[in-house]
N, C-alpha and C positions, 0 to 999 in steps of 0.2 A: 254033456256029461262032465262032472267035475274031474279034473286031472288028479292023478295020484300025487299026494304031497301038498296039494293046494289048501291053503288055510285062509278063511275070511279074515281072521285076525291079522295075518301078515299083510293081506291086501289093504286093510285099514291103516296099518302102520306105514305103508308106502303112500297111501292117499293123503294122510295128514301133513307130511312134509311138503307135498305139492301145494296144498292149501296155504301153508305158511309162506311158501315162496311167493305165491300170488299176492298175499297180504303185504309182504315186504316190498313188492314192486309198485304198490298203490299208495297214494297219499290220502286216500279216502277210507276211513274206518268208521264211518258214521253209524251211530246207534239208531235203531228204528224208534220213532217217537212212541212212548208208552204212556199216553195220556188216557184218563178216564177208565172206562171199562176194559180197554185193551191192556192198560197197565196192570189191572187186577188179574187178567188172564195170564199175562207174562210172568207175574209174580207167583201165581199158582204153579205154572209150568216150571219156573226156576226152582222152587222148593222141591218139586218131584225129581228133577234132574240132579240137583245137588245131593239129595238123599241117595240116589243111585251112584253118584260119584263117590260118596263116602263108603259105599258098600263094595267098591272095586276091590279086586284081589289084593290082599294085604302083603303078599310076598311075590316078587317076580314081575313079569310083564303081562299087561292086560290091555285090551282095546275094545272099542265098540262104537255105537252111534245111535242116534235117534232121528227119525223122520216125523215131523209134526205138520198136520194140516188143521187149519182153523178157519171157521166161517163166522163173520161178524155182520150184523145188520143193526143199525142204530140211528136214533135221532140226535143230531148235535144240538148245541145250546141255542142255535138260531132256527131250529125246526126243520132243517134239511135232513132227509133220510140218506144214509150212506151205507154202501155194501162193499165188503172186502172178503176176498179169499186169500189166505196167507199160507205159504209153504216154506218150511224151514228144514234144513239138513244140518245136523251136528255130528262131527266125528271126534272121538277122543282116544287118548292113549295114556297109560300110567305105568310107572315102574317104581317098585319099592324094593330096597335092598335091606333085608333083615329087619324091616320095620323102622329103620333109623333114617334112611334117606328116601324121600318120596318125591317123584317128579310127576306132574300132571299137565296135560295140554289138551285144549278143546277148541276146535275151529267151527265156524258157522257160516253158512250162506243162506240166502232166502229170496223169495219172490213174492211181491204183493200184487194181487190181481184185483184192482178196483173197478167197479162199474164206471162207465164214462162220466167224467165230471165230478166224481165222488171223492177223489183224493184231497184231503184237507190241506195238504202242503202246496197245492196249486199246480202240481205236476199234471201232465196230460192224462195220466191214468196209471198203467202198470209200472212197477218199479222193481228192478233187480238189485238186490243188496249184495255187494261184492263180498267175497270171503274175508272174514275178519277173525282175529284172535280173541275168542270170548273168555277163555281161562288159560293161564299158563303160570305155574308156580312150582317152587321147590321148597320142601320142608325138611328141617333137621330136628330129630327128636332125641334129646339128651337122655331123658328118662328111659327110653327104650334101649339106648346104647348101654347104659349101666345095668339094666335088667338082663340084657343078653350076656353080659360079661360076668355078673355076680349071681344072677337068679333072684335078686331082691330089688325092690323099688327104692330109689334114693330118697332121702329125707327132703331134699330140695332139688328142683330140676327146672328145665326150660325147653322151649321149642322156638325155633326161628323159621318164619315163612317169608319168602321173597317172591314177588311176582304179581300177576293179575288174578284177583279172586273177588268174591262177594263178601263184603265186610259189614258186620252188624255190631253196634254198641248198645248195651242195655237190652231192651226188648224190641229195638228197631224204631223207636219213636223219633229219634234224632238222626241216626245214620243207618241206612240199609241200601247200599248201592255197590256196584262193582268199581274197584279202584286198582291202580298200580301202586303197590304198597310194600313196606317192610313191617312185619308184625313180630314182636317178641312177646312170648308168654312165659312168665316166671311163676314158679310154685314153691311155696314154703309151707309145709303142713296143710292146713285147711284154707290158706290164703292164696289166691291166684291174681296175678297182676298182668294185664295186657297193655303193651305199648304199641302205638300205631303212628307211622309216618307214611303219608300217602298223597297221591295226586290223581285228579280226575282223568278219565280216559278221553282222548280227543273226540270231539263232537258228541259228548254226552249232553242230553237235553237239560237246559238250565232250570233252576227253581224260579228264576225271574223270567216271566214270559213276555217281557218287552221285546218288540220285533227285532231290535238290533242285537240282542244277546240270547234270544229264545232257544236257538238250536245248537248252542255250544257253550261250554264253560271251562275255565282253566283255574282250578282251585287247588290249594295245598292244604292238607289236613294233618293235624297233630293231636294225638289223644292218649289218655291213660284211663284205664278202667280197672277197678278192684272188686273182686268177688270173694265172698266168704262162704264156705261149704260146711262149716263146723256146727251148724244148727240143723237138727233133724228136720227134714222135709221143707226147709226154707233156704233160699240162696239170696241174701241181700247183696246189693251192689251199689257202687257210685262211680261216677266218671266225670272227666273234664275233657271237652273236645273244643278245639278252635280251628278256624279255617280262614285263610287269606285268599281273597278273590283277585285273580290276575286276568280276568276275562276282558278281552278287547272287543268293543262293539264293531259290528259289521254294518256300516251305514247307520240308519236311524236318525234320530233328532240330534243335531249338533247345536251347542257343545255339551249336551246332556251326558253325565257320567253315571255309571251303573254299579260300581263296586259295592258289594255287600259282604262285609267282614264281620263274622259272628263268632261268639263263644257260648258254650253250653255247659252248665253245671247241673248234673242230673243224679238222681238216686232212686232206688226202688228195690223190689224184691219179687221173686217168683217162688212158687211152692204150692202146698196144700194147706187147708184150714185145719187146725187141731180138732180132733175127734170126728172130722169129716174128711177122711183121706181121699175120697173121690171128688171133693170140691177143690178144683185147682184155681189158683189166682195168679194174676200178674198186676203189678202196680208200678208206675213210673211217673216221676215228676221232674220237670226240668225248668231251669231259669236261663233265659237267653239274654246276652248283652252283646255289645259291639257297636259298630257304626255303619250307617248306610246313607246313600245319597237320596235326598227327597226329589220329587218331581220339579223340574224347572230351576234347580239350584245346583251349584258346584261346591257347596260346603256340606260335609257329612253331619248327620244328626245321630244322637245316641239311640241304640236299640235297647228297649226294656220290655221284654216279653216273657211269657210263661206258657207251659202246657202241662196237662195231666191226662193220664190214661189208666183206666182200671178195667180189669177183666175178671169175671167170675164164671167158671165153667164146671158143670156137674155131669158126671158120667154115671148113668143108672146101671146098677149091677143086675140087669135082667135081660131077657131075650130081646133080640133086635137092636141092642146097644143104643138106646136112645141117649141123646146128649142135648143139654140146654145150656146156653151161654148168654151172659149179659155183658155188654161193653159200653163204657162211657169214655168219650174222648173230648177234651177241651183244649182249644188253642186260643190264646188271648187275641183280641182285635184292637184295631186303631180306629177311633171314631172319625178321624179326618181323612182317611184314605178314600179317594174319590171313586175309583172304578174297580180296583183289584187289591186283594190282600197280599198278593205275591209279586207284583211287578213294580218297577220303578215308575213307568209311565202310568198315570192314573193312581199312583200310590201315595206314600206319605208326603205331607205338605211341609214346606220350609218353616223352620223355627219351632218345630214340635218333635218330641221323642217319637220314634217308631215303635209302637206297641204291638204290632202284628207279629205273631209267631210264624217263623219260617225255618224249615230245616230240611234234612236230606233223608228222612225216614220214610216209612210206608205204613199205611193203615187202609184196610178195606172199608171204604165209606159208601159202598153201593155202586153197581156197575152203570146204572143209567144216569145218576147225578155225579157221583165220583168227585166230590170237592176235596180240596186240600183242607187241613184241619184248622187253619187260622181263622179267627173271629167266629168260631162255631162251637156250639155244644152239640155233640152227636151222640144219640142214644141208639144202641143196637141190641136187638133180641134175635138169637139164632137157635134154631132147633133142627136136629138131624137124627136119622136112624138108618138101620139096615133092614128094611121090612121083608126082604126076600132072602135072608141069609141062610135059610134052611135048604134052599135050592142051590146046588153046587155052582151053577153058572153065575148066579147072582150073589154069591157069598160075600164078595167084596164090592158090592154096589151100595153106595150111600146116597140117600136123598135128603133134602132139607129145605128150609126156608129162612130168610132173614128179613127183618123189618127195621128200618132206620127212621129216626125223627131228628130234624135239624132246626136249631134256633140260633140266632146271632148272639155273640157276646156283647158287641156294641151295636145298637140299633141303627145308628147313622153311618157305621163303617161298612166298607166293602168286604165281600168274600172273594174267593178265587174265581167264581163264575161272574163274569163282567155283565151279564144280563140281569143280575139281581140289583136293580138300581133304586128300588123303593125303600125308604127309611122305615122298615118294619122288622120286628124280631123274628116273625114266623117265616121260616125258609121253605118248609115243606116236609114231605115224607116219601119213603120209597119201600116197595115190597119186591123182594127177590125170591126166586126158587132155583134150586140147583140139583145136579146129579153128578157124582163122581164114581166111576166104575172101572175097577181093574179087571178087565175081561179075562186076560191071561197074564202070564208073567211078562209078556212082551208087548201087550196091547192095552191101552187105557183110553177111556172116553170121559170127557167132561162137557157138561151142558149147563148154561145159566141164562136166566131171563130176569130182567128187572124193569119196573115201571116207576117213574118218579112223578109225583104230583106236586107241582110248584105251589108255594104259599104266597102270602101277601107281599113278600119282598120282590116279587116278579110282576112286571107288567103283562108279559105273555104267560098265561096260566095253562097253556096246552100241556098235556102229558108228554113225557119223553120215555121212549122205550129203548132197551138194549138187549140184544140176544147174541150169544155166541155158543159155538160148539167146536170142540177140538178132539182130534184123534192123534195119539202118539204111539209110534211103533219103535221099540228098542231092539237093537241087534248087536 
């Protein structure tokens, strides 16, 4: 029986410091590898949790947590079937003083239960993920301070955020990862300027999947983004982001160097189409420059790459809330990359510019294939609806399907999947089906299945399948 005066919230507030103490005594704060379909699941979960984070109590002290169970079974690029049961526990606490000062902390621990021999990292099987600090930040809101004092919004204002959080620039094509950062947001009228100074978190998985640097990266980011909200139903933006790579190889091929120092100049807009307010759009284009090491040489070559992403989404104003979306994503390719569009080993060749686009963003490119966007034209059609919304239990259940088509930008160049070794433009297509169901205010379910049919770019034309389902309980 619950004792008088006992509060689950107080219990959580005492539990989280214990987790943080455990973290401070451990040198290992490794991130779980979020490759392929697992990364897509983790991103979907992150969005849901961060939305609940934003909905935390605006004034005073609040706390809670999530327990998440996920089941994965899939075929990897080499045809091996792998099965995983994943358990994650997250505990969080927040404190807001008059909306001006906000503190947020979230800890996480987990356990991966692989079938024998299925762990792709070569471990013997099951793996316990030590408690780690997933989010921890402080935010100061000058606008809210002036509003509290005068009852009016200032003509110009700013916010400062310091700590570990998930950061996005533009629509997330170039940057969408957790970072330790200082972010300054200034506002003058309809103009908003974001400045970012950040560092990657220890043991974050690298964009370069060469064995010597695959499971860690040490990079410093510097960026500025400008948004304008003075145009009705449109929000144009542009940004400049650069990063310096300080990652040290752990073993690997000596004396190969791996530094990838890149700069990104991007612009785009989000909003709705004139006279069609239910037709939402996103567009972003980015030019990448910098220097990278080619395979087998210790002199850096220039990076000259580009990417484009366009989304059109229409929400029908009828029963069952049907939605249809089309997305086109292009990342430039390099015709002389031997095996991979993302790694140094098997990558760009000496004496040539590196034209393969690589960045730190995220796009859903299908759970079964799940390639990076470099050297690919990816066409996506997405349809969803709430077919049982008239039944109370299923009111917040969404079902849908996605179809992806993939072709190479450079026929002779590599893509991120190293098994696509044939010089052919046709990479293949994938069909996914999914279900997202908010069963109650505390319980949600997600299910997704995808099957990829390889094209002429592959020697092995066997289909690949990926299935996952996850249940999240919030408290």
